[in-house]
VOPAGU-2260 file (C-alpha; in pm, 1 decimal, decimal comma):
REM VOPAGU-2260
SITE   aa  ch    i         X         Y         Z
SITE  UNK   A    0    2716,9   -1413,1     988,7
SITE  UNK   A    1    2761,6   -1549,7     644,6
SITE  UNK   A    2    2590,5   -1874,8     748,9
SITE  UNK   A    3    2285,7   -1684,9     908,0
SITE  UNK   A    4    2235,3   -1490,8     583,4
SITE  UNK   A    5    2262,0   -1806,9     375,9
SITE  UNK   A    6    2002,2   -1969,9     593,4
SITE  UNK   A    7    1783,9   -1648,7     557,0
SITE  UNK   A    8    1803,7   -1686,8     184,9
SITE  UNK   A    9    1728,5   -2045,7     218,3
SITE  UNK   A   10    1399,4   -2009,2     408,3
SITE  UNK   A   11    1290,8   -1750,4     162,8
SITE  UNK   A   12    1347,8   -1958,4    -134,4
SITE  UNK   A   13    1231,9   -2297,7     -13,3
SITE  UNK   A   14     866,9   -2221,7     -73,4
SITE  UNK   A   15     942,1   -1907,9    -302,1
SITE  UNK   A   16     636,8   -1963,1    -542,6
SITE  UNK   A   17     391,1   -1998,9    -254,9
SITE  UNK   A   18     553,7   -1696,2     -75,9
SITE  UNK   A   19     537,0   -1465,7    -376,6
SITE  UNK   A   20     180,6   -1564,7    -450,0
SITE  UNK   A   21      78,5   -1504,2     -99,0
SITE  UNK   A   22     240,1   -1170,8     -62,1
SITE  UNK   A   23     119,1   -1042,8    -391,2
SITE  UNK   A   24    -239,8   -1150,3    -341,1
SITE  UNK   A   25    -246,8   -1040,1      41,6
SITE  UNK   A   26     -78,6    -711,8     -20,8
SITE  UNK   A   27    -311,0    -620,2    -319,5
SITE  UNK   A   28    -621,0    -735,3    -125,0
SITE  UNK   A   29    -532,0    -544,2     188,8
SITE  UNK   A   30    -434,6    -228,1      -2,1
SITE  UNK   A   31    -759,2    -225,0    -188,8
SITE  UNK   A   32    -956,0    -282,2     114,6
SITE  UNK   A   33    -781,1      -8,4     318,9
SITE  UNK   A   34    -816,8     246,3      32,7
SITE  UNK   A   35   -1186,8     162,9      -6,5
SITE  UNK   A   36   -1224,1     213,2     377,3
SITE  UNK   A   37   -1026,6     524,0     402,7
SITE  UNK   A   38   -1216,7     672,4     121,1
SITE  UNK   A   39   -1552,7     599,0     277,9
SITE  UNK   A   40   -1435,1     711,2     625,9
SITE  UNK   A   41   -1312,2    1042,4     476,5
SITE  UNK   A   42   -1631,0    1100,0     295,8
SITE  UNK   A   43   -1846,8    1014,0     577,9
SITE  UNK   A   44   -1661,1    1240,9     832,1
SITE  UNK   A   45   -1660,0    1534,0     578,2
SITE  UNK   A   46   -2036,1    1497,4     519,4
SITE  UNK   A   47   -2100,7    1489,2     896,1
SITE  UNK   A   48   -1901,9    1790,9     965,5
SITE  UNK   A   49   -2075,9    1979,9     666,3
SITE  UNK   A   50   -1762,6    2015,2     455,8
SITE  UNK   A   51   -1787,8    1986,9      86,7
SITE  UNK   A   52   -1415,7    1882,1      47,8
SITE  UNK   A   53   -1081,5    1908,8     225,1
SITE  UNK   A   54    -885,6    2225,8     205,5
SITE  UNK   A   55    -569,6    2359,9     386,7
SITE  UNK   A   56    -804,6    2584,6     590,7
SITE  UNK   A   57   -1029,3    2312,0     722,0
SITE  UNK   A   58    -779,4    2018,8     745,9
SITE  UNK   A   59    -695,6    2090,3    1102,9
SITE  UNK   A   60   -1047,4    2110,1    1205,7
SITE  UNK   A   61   -1132,6    1791,5    1011,2
SITE  UNK   A   62    -857,4    1590,1    1156,7
SITE  UNK   A   63    -917,7    1689,9    1516,4
SITE  UNK   A   64   -1296,3    1628,3    1509,5
SITE  UNK   A   65   -1395,0    1347,3    1742,1
SITE  UNK   A   66   -1563,4    1159,9    1457,2
SITE  UNK   A   67   -1242,9    1173,5    1252,1
SITE  UNK   A   68   -1027,2    1065,1    1545,2
SITE  UNK   A   69   -1269,5     766,4    1623,9
SITE  UNK   A   70   -1274,9     663,2    1247,3
SITE  UNK   A   71    -887,3     682,0    1230,7
SITE  UNK   A   72    -843,4     465,4    1548,1
SITE  UNK   A   73   -1076,9     209,6    1395,2
SITE  UNK   A   74    -874,4     212,5    1069,7
SITE  UNK   A   75    -547,6     184,7    1264,3
SITE  UNK   A   76    -688,1    -103,0    1456,7
SITE  UNK   A   77    -781,4    -285,7    1142,0
SITE  UNK   A   78    -441,9    -205,0     972,5
SITE  UNK   A   79    -265,3    -353,5    1284,9
SITE  UNK   A   80    -479,8    -674,1    1261,5
SITE  UNK   A   81    -388,2    -704,3     885,1
SITE  UNK   A   82     -22,4    -659,6     975,6
SITE  UNK   A   83     -44,4    -920,2    1243,8
SITE  UNK   A   84    -214,3   -1178,9    1020,6
SITE  UNK   A   85      49,0   -1117,8     753,7
SITE  UNK   A   86     337,3   -1153,4    1020,6
SITE  UNK   A   87     178,8   -1477,7    1143,0
SITE  UNK   A   88     154,4   -1617,7     796,3
SITE  UNK   A   89     500,7   -1537,0     712,2
SITE  UNK   A   90     632,5   -1693,7    1032,5
SITE  UNK   A   91     437,7   -1993,1     969,3
SITE  UNK   A   92     571,2   -2025,1     615,1
SITE  UNK   A   93     938,3   -1981,4     740,5
SITE  UNK   A   94     885,4   -2246,4    1001,1
SITE  UNK   A   95     778,1   -2489,8     739,9
SITE  UNK   A   96    1072,1   -2383,8     511,0
SITE  UNK   A   97    1319,8   -2411,1     791,6
SITE  UNK   A   98    1220,9   -2777,6     824,5
SITE  UNK   A   99    1201,7   -2818,2     447,4
SITE  UNK   A  100     823,6   -2870,7     460,5
SITE  UNK   A  101     614,0   -2799,8     142,6
SITE  UNK   A  102     330,9   -2559,4     171,4
SITE  UNK   A  103      93,9   -2350,6     -62,9
SITE  UNK   A  104     -24,2   -1987,2     -32,6
SITE  UNK   A  105    -346,4   -2092,0     102,7
SITE  UNK   A  106    -174,0   -2285,9     384,6
SITE  UNK   A  107      19,6   -1963,6     473,4
SITE  UNK   A  108    -304,9   -1758,5     494,9
SITE  UNK   A  109    -487,7   -2034,0     700,2
SITE  UNK   A  110    -199,8   -2065,0     935,8
SITE  UNK   A  111    -163,7   -1697,1     968,0
SITE  UNK   A  112    -530,7   -1672,0    1046,0
SITE  UNK   A  113    -510,7   -1945,9    1306,5
SITE  UNK   A  114    -201,8   -1800,3    1475,0
SITE  UNK   A  115    -345,3   -1464,6    1486,4
SITE  UNK   A  116    -666,0   -1579,5    1653,4
SITE  UNK   A  117    -455,7   -1765,7    1900,9
SITE  UNK   A  118    -238,3   -1460,7    1975,5
SITE  UNK   A  119    -553,9   -1251,9    2020,5
SITE  UNK   A  120    -694,3   -1507,8    2276,4
SITE  UNK   A  121    -400,9   -1534,8    2496,3
SITE  UNK   A  122    -280,0   -1181,0    2468,2
SITE  UNK   A  123    -606,4   -1001,0    2489,8
SITE  UNK   A  124    -570,9    -623,4    2454,1
SITE  UNK   A  125    -189,9    -626,4    2470,2
SITE  UNK   A  126    -162,8    -765,6    2110,2
SITE  UNK   A  127    -224,0    -416,7    1997,3
SITE  UNK   A  128      80,3    -276,4    2163,3
SITE  UNK   A  129     294,7    -575,3    2036,7
SITE  UNK   A  130     185,0    -513,0    1681,9
SITE  UNK   A  131     196,3    -125,6    1701,6
SITE  UNK   A  132     552,2    -116,5    1851,6
SITE  UNK   A  133     703,1    -366,5    1604,1
SITE  UNK   A  134     532,4    -236,7    1291,4
SITE  UNK   A  135     722,6      85,0    1241,1
SITE  UNK   A  136    1058,6     -94,2    1183,9
SITE  UNK   A  137     903,1    -356,4     950,4
SITE  UNK   A  138     706,6    -119,8     744,8
SITE  UNK   A  139     943,8     190,4     716,8
SITE  UNK   A  140     992,1     143,5     339,6
SITE  UNK   A  141     622,8     100,9     263,1
SITE  UNK   A  142     530,1     419,5     501,5
SITE  UNK   A  143     788,9     643,4     340,7
SITE  UNK   A  144     696,5     563,3     -15,1
SITE  UNK   A  145     316,8     573,4      37,9
SITE  UNK   A  146     335,9     898,6     230,1
SITE  UNK   A  147     510,3    1048,2     -59,5
SITE  UNK   A  148     252,9     925,1    -296,5
SITE  UNK   A  149     -84,0     919,1    -134,4
SITE  UNK   A  150    -229,8    1269,6    -122,5
SITE  UNK   A  151    -401,0    1235,7     225,7
SITE  UNK   A  152     -95,1    1096,2     392,9
SITE  UNK   A  153     126,0    1347,6     234,2
SITE  UNK   A  154     -89,7    1640,0     329,4
SITE  UNK   A  155    -113,3    1500,2     688,9
SITE  UNK   A  156     263,1    1466,4     706,2
SITE  UNK   A  157     316,2    1816,9     590,1
SITE  UNK   A  158      69,9    1951,9     823,2
SITE  UNK   A  159     229,8    1788,0    1128,7
SITE  UNK   A  160     571,2    1899,3    1004,5
SITE  UNK   A  161     453,7    2265,1     967,3
SITE  UNK   A  162     281,9    2257,7    1298,8
SITE  UNK   A  163     602,2    2140,7    1485,0
SITE  UNK   A  164     779,4    2423,4    1648,3
SITE  UNK   A  165    1107,7    2249,6    1617,5
SITE  UNK   A  166    1141,6    2008,9    1338,1
SITE  UNK   A  167    1456,6    1858,0    1498,5
SITE  UNK   A  168    1248,9    1714,3    1784,1
SITE  UNK   A  169    1029,6    1549,6    1519,9
SITE  UNK   A  170    1317,9    1378,4    1353,7
SITE  UNK   A  171    1448,6    1279,3    1695,2
SITE  UNK   A  172    1108,2    1127,8    1787,4
SITE  UNK   A  173    1089,1     939,3    1465,2
SITE  UNK   A  174    1446,7     808,7    1515,9
SITE  UNK   A  175    1348,9     708,9    1886,6
SITE  UNK   A  176    1042,0     528,6    1753,7
SITE  UNK   A  177    1239,3     317,5    1492,1
SITE  UNK   A  178    1491,6     239,9    1761,1
SITE  UNK   A  179    1234,0     128,5    2017,7
SITE  UNK   A  180    1052,8     -66,2    1733,4
SITE  UNK   A  181    1367,0    -263,3    1657,3
SITE  UNK   A  182    1385,0    -371,9    2014,3
SITE  UNK   A  183    1021,2    -504,4    1984,1
SITE  UNK   A  184    1068,6    -717,9    1658,8
SITE  UNK   A  185    1209,6   -1011,7    1847,1
SITE  UNK   A  186     897,5   -1050,5    2064,4
SITE  UNK   A  187     695,7   -1149,9    1768,5
SITE  UNK   A  188     822,9   -1523,9    1713,3
SITE  UNK   A  189     770,4   -1582,1    2099,7
SITE  UNK   A  190     430,1   -1424,2    2099,5
SITE  UNK   A  191     300,6   -1584,4    1768,9
SITE  UNK   A  192     478,7   -1922,6    1760,1
SITE  UNK   A  193     516,0   -2014,8    2130,3
SITE  UNK   A  194     188,5   -1815,4    2242,4
SITE  UNK   A  195     374,1   -1607,0    2502,7
SITE  UNK   A  196     200,0   -1316,4    2650,8
SITE  UNK   A  197     324,3    -969,7    2511,3
SITE  UNK   A  198     530,9    -874,1    2825,9
SITE  UNK   A  199     704,1   -1217,1    2855,3
SITE  UNK   A  200     770,3   -1231,3    2479,9
SITE  UNK   A  201     915,0    -883,4    2491,7
SITE  UNK   A  202    1150,0    -995,6    2769,0
SITE  UNK   A  203    1257,7   -1320,7    2594,8
SITE  UNK   A  204    1310,4   -1125,2    2268,3
SITE  UNK   A  205    1548,4    -889,7    2443,4
SITE  UNK   A  206    1751,3   -1175,7    2584,5
SITE  UNK   A  207    1769,2   -1325,7    2237,6
SITE  UNK   A  208    1885,3    -996,6    2095,8
SITE  UNK   A  209    2134,1    -950,7    2376,6
SITE  UNK   A  210    2273,0   -1307,2    2319,8
SITE  UNK   A  211    2396,3   -1221,9    1969,7
SITE  UNK   A  212    2350,5    -844,9    1921,6
SITE  UNK   A  213    2654,6    -783,1    1707,1
SITE  UNK   A  214    2552,2   -1047,6    1441,9
SITE  UNK   A  215    2203,9    -923,8    1449,7
SITE  UNK   A  216    2293,8    -553,9    1397,8
SITE  UNK   A  217    2543,6    -624,6    1124,5
SITE  UNK   A  218    2305,2    -867,2     952,9
SITE  UNK   A  219    2019,0    -602,1     950,6
SITE  UNK   A  220    2269,2    -341,8     805,1
SITE  UNK   A  221    2376,0    -583,5     530,0
SITE  UNK   A  222    2022,3    -696,5     444,5
SITE  UNK   A  223    1889,7    -342,8     433,4
SITE  UNK   A  224    2176,2    -238,1     215,1
SITE  UNK   A  225    2102,4    -518,5     -35,4
SITE  UNK   A  226    1722,9    -441,1     -25,0
SITE  UNK   A  227    1797,6     -65,7     -95,7
SITE  UNK   A  228    2005,5    -154,4    -399,7
SITE  UNK   A  229    1765,0    -401,6    -525,3
SITE  UNK   A  230    1464,9    -172,7    -484,3
SITE  UNK   A  231    1652,2     123,8    -656,0
SITE  UNK   A  232    1748,4    -121,9    -936,6
SITE  UNK   A  233    1396,0    -248,2    -974,0
SITE  UNK   A  234    1273,1     112,2   -1004,2
SITE  UNK   A  235    1508,1     222,5   -1265,5
SITE  UNK   A  236    1462,7     -96,6   -1474,3
SITE  UNK   A  237    1088,7     -58,1   -1447,1
SITE  UNK   A  238    1067,1     324,5   -1527,3
SITE  UNK   A  239    1331,2     265,5   -1824,7
SITE  UNK   A  240    1129,7     -23,0   -1959,6
SITE  UNK   A  241     800,3     174,4   -1930,0
SITE  UNK   A  242     955,6     483,0   -2101,1
SITE  UNK   A  243    1100,6     255,8   -2378,3
SITE  UNK   A  244     746,3     103,6   -2445,0
SITE  UNK   A  245     571,8     448,8   -2447,9
SITE  UNK   A  246     838,8     567,1   -2691,5
SITE  UNK   A  247     791,5     303,1   -2943,2
SITE  UNK   A  248     406,8     229,4   -2911,4
SITE  UNK   A  249     249,8     573,5   -2824,6
SITE  UNK   A  250     195,8     862,4   -3059,6
SITE  UNK   A  251     436,8    1159,7   -3015,2
SITE  UNK   A  252     177,6    1408,8   -2887,0
SITE  UNK   A  253      73,1    1162,7   -2607,2
SITE  UNK   A  254     412,6    1034,8   -2490,8
SITE  UNK   A  255     470,5    1277,5   -2203,5
SITE  UNK   A  256     115,4    1243,2   -2056,2
SITE  UNK   A  257     132,8     858,9   -2080,2
SITE  UNK   A  258     472,2     861,0   -1903,1
SITE  UNK   A  259     338,3    1070,5   -1625,1
SITE  UNK   A  260      22,3     854,5   -1580,4
SITE  UNK   A  261     219,7     516,9   -1600,8
SITE  UNK   A  262     493,3     641,4   -1363,9
SITE  UNK   A  263     230,1     733,4   -1087,5
SITE  UNK   A  264     111,6     369,0   -1106,7
SITE  UNK   A  265     468,0     244,8   -1106,7
SITE  UNK   A  266     549,3     457,2    -793,4
SITE  UNK   A  267     237,4     308,2    -610,3
SITE  UNK   A  268     309,9     -42,6    -718,2
SITE  UNK   A  269     678,5     -29,5    -599,7
SITE  UNK   A  270     578,9     125,7    -271,9
SITE  UNK   A  271     373,0    -186,9    -208,0
SITE  UNK   A  272     646,2    -414,3    -338,4
SITE  UNK   A  273     906,4    -229,0    -117,4
SITE  UNK   A  274     695,0    -298,6     188,8
SITE  UNK   A  275     656,0    -659,0      97,2
SITE  UNK   A  276    1026,8    -704,2      28,9
SITE  UNK   A  277    1128,6    -537,5     364,5
SITE  UNK   A  278     885,6    -717,3     578,0
SITE  UNK   A  279     954,8   -1065,1     414,5
SITE  UNK   A  280    1338,9   -1036,5     429,1
SITE  UNK   A  281    1342,3    -881,7     777,5
SITE  UNK   A  282    1107,5   -1143,4     913,7
SITE  UNK   A  283    1294,8   -1431,3     754,2
SITE  UNK   A  284    1621,2   -1294,9     930,7
SITE  UNK   A  285    1442,2   -1258,6    1262,6
SITE  UNK   A  286    1301,8   -1610,2    1241,9
SITE  UNK   A  287    1652,4   -1757,5    1149,4
SITE  UNK   A  288    1808,4   -1592,3    1452,9
SITE  UNK   A  289    1518,5   -1720,5    1665,2
SITE  UNK   A  290    1527,6   -2074,5    1527,9
SITE  UNK   A  291    1905,4   -2114,7    1596,9
SITE  UNK   A  292    1800,5   -2169,2    1958,8
SITE  UNK   A  293    1450,4   -2305,7    1934,5
SITE  UNK   A  294    1306,5   -2617,4    1777,0
SITE  UNK   A  295     934,8   -2681,0    1687,4
SITE  UNK   A  296     766,9   -2996,3    1552,5
SITE  UNK   A  297     588,6   -2979,9    1217,2
SITE  UNK   A  298     239,7   -2852,4    1225,2
SITE  UNK   A  299     -40,9   -2916,5     988,5
SITE  UNK   A  300    -297,2   -2649,6     882,1
SITE  UNK   A  301    -584,6   -2686,2    1122,6
SITE  UNK   A  302    -853,6   -2682,9     848,1
SITE  UNK   A  303    -714,7   -2998,3     707,8
SITE  UNK   A  304    -733,6   -3182,5    1042,9
SITE  UNK   A  305   -1105,6   -3107,2    1056,1
SITE  UNK   A  306   -1154,4   -3216,6     699,5
SITE  UNK   A  307    -983,4   -3553,8     730,0
SITE  UNK   A  308   -1316,2   -3700,3     855,6
SITE  UNK   A  309   -1463,4   -3656,8     508,6
SITE  UNK   A  310   -1425,8   -3939,6     246,4
SITE  UNK   A  311   -1386,2   -3699,4     -40,8
SITE  UNK   A  312   -1087,7   -3527,4     130,3
SITE  UNK   A  313    -893,8   -3838,5     160,1
SITE  UNK   A  314    -950,3   -3896,9    -213,6
SITE  UNK   A  315    -841,5   -3552,9    -323,1
SITE  UNK   A  316    -550,6   -3546,4     -77,0
SITE  UNK   A  317    -398,7   -3242,0     119,8
SITE  UNK   A  318    -175,2   -3107,6    -145,5
SITE  UNK   A  319    -452,8   -3099,9    -404,5
SITE  UNK   A  320    -693,8   -2945,4    -156,3
SITE  UNK   A  321    -430,5   -2677,3     -76,0
SITE  UNK   A  322    -389,5   -2597,9    -445,0
SITE  UNK   A  323    -769,0   -2566,1    -492,1
SITE  UNK   A  324    -785,0   -2342,9    -201,0
SITE  UNK   A  325    -506,8   -2125,9    -336,1
SITE  UNK   A  326    -678,3   -2113,8    -678,8
SITE  UNK   A  327   -1012,8   -2017,7    -504,6
SITE  UNK   A  328    -843,2   -1731,6    -317,6
SITE  UNK   A  329    -669,9   -1601,0    -634,6
SITE  UNK   A  330    -991,7   -1630,9    -834,3
SITE  UNK   A  331   -1192,0   -1441,3    -565,1
SITE  UNK   A  332    -947,9   -1159,4    -559,0
SITE  UNK   A  333    -932,3   -1140,1    -935,8
SITE  UNK   A  334   -1319,9   -1116,8    -949,1
SITE  UNK   A  335   -1324,5    -847,0    -683,5
SITE  UNK   A  336   -1063,4    -622,6    -868,2
SITE  UNK   A  337   -1257,6    -689,0   -1206,6
SITE  UNK   A  338   -1575,6    -564,5   -1026,1
SITE  UNK   A  339   -1402,5    -244,8    -910,4
SITE  UNK   A  340   -1259,6    -191,2   -1237,2
SITE  UNK   A  341   -1596,9    -230,3   -1420,2
SITE  UNK   A  342   -1771,6     -19,7   -1172,2
SITE  UNK   A  343   -1525,9     261,2   -1233,6
SITE  UNK   A  344   -1431,6     278,2    -865,1
SITE  UNK   A  345   -1249,5     598,8    -788,6
SITE  UNK   A  346   -1134,6     541,6    -433,5
SITE  UNK   A  347    -776,9     483,7    -519,9
SITE  UNK   A  348    -752,0     784,3    -764,4
SITE  UNK   A  349    -905,9    1010,9    -497,1
SITE  UNK   A  350    -654,6     903,7    -234,9
SITE  UNK   A  351    -358,1     902,6    -461,1
SITE  UNK   A  352    -416,2    1193,0    -699,4
SITE  UNK   A  353    -185,3    1477,9    -622,8
SITE  UNK   A  354    -175,0    1707,0    -922,4
SITE  UNK   A  355    -447,2    1711,0   -1179,4
SITE  UNK   A  356    -374,9    1770,2   -1548,0
SITE  UNK   A  357    -621,8    2024,0   -1704,3
SITE  UNK   A  358    -647,7    2090,7   -2062,8
SITE  UNK   A  359    -650,5    2479,4   -2091,9
SITE  UNK   A  360    -942,7    2577,2   -2318,1
SITE  UNK   A  361   -1016,2    2227,0   -2415,9
SITE  UNK   A  362    -655,8    2168,2   -2525,3
SITE  UNK   A  363    -583,3    2488,5   -2727,5
SITE  UNK   A  364    -211,9    2393,6   -2791,3
SITE  UNK   A  365    -303,3    2104,1   -3020,0
SITE  UNK   A  366    -640,7    2230,5   -3171,5
SITE  UNK   A  367    -847,0    2540,7   -3203,1
SITE  UNK   A  368    -947,0    2647,0   -2854,4
SITE  UNK   A  369   -1292,6    2561,6   -2701,4
SITE  UNK   A  370   -1377,4    2330,2   -2997,8
SITE  UNK   A  371   -1480,2    1961,0   -3011,2
SITE  UNK   A  372   -1132,1    1890,8   -3170,3
SITE  UNK   A  373    -964,2    2040,2   -2871,9
SITE  UNK   A  374   -1163,1    1834,3   -2635,0
SITE  UNK   A  375   -1092,6    1512,5   -2826,2
SITE  UNK   A  376    -715,1    1596,3   -2810,3
SITE  UNK   A  377    -752,2    1648,4   -2432,1
SITE  UNK   A  378    -924,4    1290,6   -2409,2
SITE  UNK   A  379    -663,6    1121,5   -2612,4
SITE  UNK   A  380    -365,3    1268,3   -2423,8
SITE  UNK   A  381    -497,2    1151,1   -2096,7
SITE  UNK   A  382    -581,0    1478,4   -1925,5
SITE  UNK   A  383    -776,7    1469,9   -1600,7
SITE  UNK   A  384   -1018,8    1727,4   -1705,5
SITE  UNK   A  385   -1071,9    1995,0   -1963,7
SITE  UNK   A  386   -1148,0    2371,0   -1899,5
SITE  UNK   A  387   -1369,0    2548,2   -2144,9
SITE  UNK   A  388   -1504,2    2914,0   -2165,4
SITE  UNK   A  389   -1876,3    2981,2   -2185,5
SITE  UNK   A  390   -2025,3    3320,5   -2264,1
SITE  UNK   A  391   -2393,7    3448,2   -2331,6
SITE  UNK   A  392   -2461,0    3663,1   -2623,6
SITE  UNK   A  393   -2705,5    3950,7   -2610,3
SITE  UNK   A  394   -2982,7    3744,1   -2756,7
SITE  UNK   A  395   -2941,1    3486,8   -2470,4
SITE  UNK   A  396   -2738,3    3221,6   -2669,1
SITE  UNK   A  397   -2457,3    3034,9   -2506,4
SITE  UNK   A  398   -2132,9    3010,7   -2695,5
SITE  UNK   A  399   -1783,4    2869,4   -2632,2
SITE  UNK   A  400   -1546,2    3162,4   -2638,1
SITE  UNK   A  401   -1278,7    3301,4   -2408,8
SITE  UNK   A  402   -1282,8    3676,6   -2524,5
SITE  UNK   A  403   -1578,6    3912,5   -2527,5
SITE  UNK   A  404   -1513,8    3971,5   -2916,8
SITE  UNK   A  405   -1432,4    3766,6   -3229,3
SITE  UNK   A  406   -1115,5    3971,9   -3308,3
SITE  UNK   A  407    -838,9    3730,9   -3199,6
SITE  UNK   A  408   -1000,0    3412,6   -3277,0
SITE  UNK   A  409   -1194,1    3492,8   -3606,5
SITE  UNK   A  410   -1051,9    3835,5   -3724,3
SITE  UNK   A  411   -1384,0    3994,7   -3691,2
SITE  UNK   A  412   -1433,0    4318,1   -3475,8
SITE  UNK   A  413   -1764,1    4193,0   -3320,9
SITE  UNK   A  414   -1836,0    4194,0   -2949,4
SITE  UNK   A  415   -2028,1    3895,6   -2812,0
SITE  UNK   A  416   -2208,8    4053,9   -2518,0
SITE  UNK   A  417   -2176,0    3993,4   -2152,0
SITE  UNK   A  418   -1946,5    3734,8   -1988,4
SITE  UNK   A  419   -2117,7    3467,9   -1784,1
SITE  UNK   A  420   -1859,7    3225,3   -1640,1
SITE  UNK   A  421   -1526,8    3073,0   -1695,4
SITE  UNK   A  422   -1430,1    2720,4   -1589,9
């Protein structure tokens, strides 16, 4: 077992820089893409169903509507496809690392796309089942953390939990799903690397698991224990560092709000990181178990084989071309994120926001209520919104005041007139 774990570590660290760059870029890009699409799908379905927004009362009707179901299935299809591309890219990277072959992040992406297209061709519709059945085991960390953070997922999970007559059966079903998913993970190297059809790949994966099931089970237990300790340690170090920075560099009245805001972003980022760590380490372990009994020849990136006919490519060289492609991908993703930031895109905030911070009466605790000073304090402390009180006097003038008299705020026993609205 010690030898297998050392080999797993070796295939991860052999091309560690390229692996980290690929995972960071791919995870961020796919996460941003999915949040944009989910936001658009939810808004479109709400609009078609004549709902202004989601509430506890209309959530069941919204979720069970045919349009919502179709959109959900399309998003799930895309999510499985993105998962399959990532798995194919990682397997390709580990295959190169196992043979001590150098590769770049762009190589991993291109090989992942190539192997995914090949898998789709020879497996046809069955690839969906192969990806869907293996995904829960590989993405458990990510799913748990993002469900607890993303509002729509959390609300859906709570709705399903409350609608279940016996929660015990729900937990049993989740456990059964994870166990079944575990038996499907060893089909992936056969389906992706050897182009086996899903059924044949599943049977070969079961034989591989049966061949050394004790080492496999103990190895996964050890790896998940190490990953859990690492992720908890990373969480506490990150939160402690952020809290220390806020304590030293933020004004006293703003510290609590800034800690809350930054902790939300850390929670979301660590959810993505946890998913990447689990998938990378688990796939590396699966590949090492698989590679002990299988050998493969070195494979070039298909794009380079087509480009060899061009004179400029022979002058530039494969490594420089790969580096240039990697830089191009990183620059493209950076420009996309910059565009979203400059356009004040709110898709992520709408999906992840759970509790909004409202400044009462404009921020009355730190400045006179319903004044410009109070609103400025609300803005500086990072409040999501500010509530103010508007009234109309008898002569039809609008004023910002909570009470119907000036007694409490100005010490004058004068009534203002009728109350119009309070928001």
